[in-house]
Phi, psi and omega in degrees: 000144179230149178256002179288145180289333178274003174064018175280153176307141179286135172277177177302312183298318175300320181298312181295319178302306181291327175297311178303308181299318182291337180273000175104357180293134181236007179284192178287146171229135181276180188288348177263004181079024178258141176293136176231162187287334182178188187288166174293172184299129178241155174309132184256357178217157180298332179295315179296322178292322178299310177307314183292322176295320175296317183295318184293319175291322178296326177289326182290314171076359186274345176077016182268357172094353179261177185253007184227000000 
């Protein structure tokens, strides 16, 4: 029996994921099916976000103000 929506056999990570959810866990789960304390590191200030946006636009290079 599988709990995957595509009916493929469950991997070990799938089993851990579904077991956590069925036990009532509502927190973060990583790609390997383990409970984690929170999301990965995100920019914590607007300065960090602005630097990231500017770097993305610089990499984009078309000067239209978007990052893609």
